[in-house]
N, C-alpha and C positions, 0 to 999 in steps of 0.2 A: 280496282282500272280505272282507267282516265277515260273521264265520261262531263261530256259536257253540261252542268247544274243548271238551269233558269230557276227565277224568282221562284219561291214557294213560302208559304205560310204553313203552320203548328195547325195538327187537327186540330177538327172542329166537330163537339161534339153534336148531333141531330138529333140521337135516340140514343136509349139505350143500347151498345154492343153497334153502331152504326154513327161512321166520322164521317169528313172531307177534306179533306186539301187541296187549298184552292193556293193553284199556281198559273204563271204565268209563261208566255214566251213569245216573241219578236214583235212589236208592232202593238202589244201592251192587249194581245189576245187570250184573252182568262182560256183558263182547262184547271180542270177536279179531275181528284183518285175519291174512287169510291172506297171505304172498308169496310166492311161486314164481318163481326166475330161471331162464327158458331159454341154453341154451348158448352163446345172442349177445349174450346181456348182458339181453336184452329182461325186463322185469315183469311179473305176471300178480298183481293185485294182489284177493283176493278178500272181499268184505264189508267198506271202506275205513270209514278211521277217519280225522276230519280233526285232527291235529298244528300246536302250533304251529313255527315259521320251523327250529330246531334238530330237532327231530325227523322233517319234512318235509326236513331235508339227509340225516338219516342214514338213512331212505329214500334218497334220490337216490345217496350212496353204496354201496349195494348194486346198484344197477344202472339200468335207464332205464322207470319207466313204463309202460307200453305198452298192456295194456287192465284193464278195469276190468269185474269181474264183479259183478251187479247179483247178489243170490242169494235173495233172498226178498222180494214188494212191500211187507215191511213191515223190510227193511232198504235203505234207499235214504237215510234221512236228511245224509250226509254225501256224496253224488254230482256236487251243483254247489260243490263245493267243491275235489273233485280235477278236477272236467271245466274248470273256470276256473285251476290252476293249469297245467295240464296239456292244453292244447287241441287236440293230435292225439291223445292215449288215446283206444282204441277200447272204444266205451260198449257192455260183451254182455248178455242174460237168455235167458232160452225166453218170456216178453210183450213182446209192443210197449207197453207202455202208459211214459209214461216216468219215467224215479226220480226224484220228486220236483222236477219241469221237464225232464229230464235226458233228451234222444233216446236213445232204445235203438238206435243204429249195426249192432247183427248180432246173430246166434246164437252162443251159448257154442261150436258146432258149430265155431267155427272153431278154436278150440283146439286142436284134432285134429292139426293140421298139426305142433301143436309134441308131441307126443307125450302130450297129454294126453286124457283123458278126461271129458266132460262133461255131465252131461241134468238131466233133472226127476226128481225120483225119484217114481216108480209110487206112487199113494194120494197122492199131496196138496197139500193145497191149494195160495194163493199163487206160485204158478213157484216150489217149494225147487227151486236146485238142486245138486246134487253135484258134487263136481270127483274125478278122479280122476289122481292125478301123481306121473309116476316119479321116485325118486329112488335114489343109486347103488347101496343093497343090495333095491328091490325097490318098490310102492307105496304111497303116503300116499291116506286117505279123506277128505275134507272134503265137513264135511254145516254148513249154516244153523243150521235152528229145526227139526231134527227129533229130534236129541238134546243133551241140557245134559250138561253134567258139575259144578253148583255146589256146595260145600259149604257150605250157609247156615249164616254165626253169632249169634250174638244171640238173646234168642231170640224178638222177633218174628219175625224172617226163618225161624230154623224151623221156627216152625208159620206162616209162610206158604206155607213149603217143604211144609210135609206137606199142605197143601188144595193144592196148587195147581199140585206140582212130578210128577215122576216117584214112582210108584208103586213104595215099600221102600226107594229110599234116595235119593243124590245124583245118579248115573246113567239114566240112557233116555230115556223120550220122557212129556216134563209133560205132566200132565192137560189141562192147559188148551189145551197143544198138540193133543195125542189128540181133545179136542173141537171143536175151533177149526177146523184145520187138515185131519185128517187122515177123506179120504172114499171109500177104500178100504180096509179091514183087511186085507182077506185079499190085494190086489197090494202091497200094502208088507210084508207080513207073508212072501213070498215072495221078495222084493227083498235084505229086511235078511240073509234066510237065505242068500239066493244070495252075499253079500257074506261071512257067516262061513263058509262053506266054503273060502273062499278060500284061498292058502298063500304070498302072496305081497304083502300088505299087515302094512307092518312098524309104523304109526299111524293111530290115527283120530282129528281133528280137526273138533271143536264151533264153532258160535259163541260161543257164550255158557258157559265155564268151562275147566278144565284139559283140554288132552290127554288120551289116552289112548294108551299107550305101551310096556303089557303086556300080553298075551292078549286080542288085536281080535276073535278070534271071541269068546271067551266073554262082550262085552260085548254085540253085535253078535245073539247069541244070545239073550240077559238083554231087548233091547230088543223083540227078536221077544215072548217072550213075554207083555210088556205091553201087548198089543194085544189 
């Protein structure tokens, strides 16, 4: 099918059975696709990124694409590309609204049979979904739009970052997200602090920007303080 392909890189290994493809949109806005492999070889794809044939073959070498999670009502531009390539892939979300014309076929709670936990983040709009993934040494928390970790480069991008980005720096809840998508600050703060108290989190993955690899609890506490 004819579909616009934006820049992207190869799958980067984060843990055994866990990868990210890091790409970008117009104005150099970074975005990530998270890939998790179940013990039986099925892949869960979170916030998909369309790639050229070489990139798609690299994805398929990791396992069989079986589930496509639409993690946010604004993160669905490449859903038709994946459904056309993999007609049998299960399209999962919390919203029933079609993802850029692609029918939602089930709830993300279907993934619980694989040992994942998934659901809408409390206090947010746009059906923002978090995944809680098992890895050999613990768990990994994956969020889409709520948290970002982008280091702006260039004078213009730094100015835009100060205007709409997270207060105090590159990581956290961007001002534009807080204004547009946070509908209950108290509920969201409780959720963030609950995650911060966990002792099993080894990594925090975000939809835009670099993963948090060290001191995940401190990062989550910082985000809660921005509400």
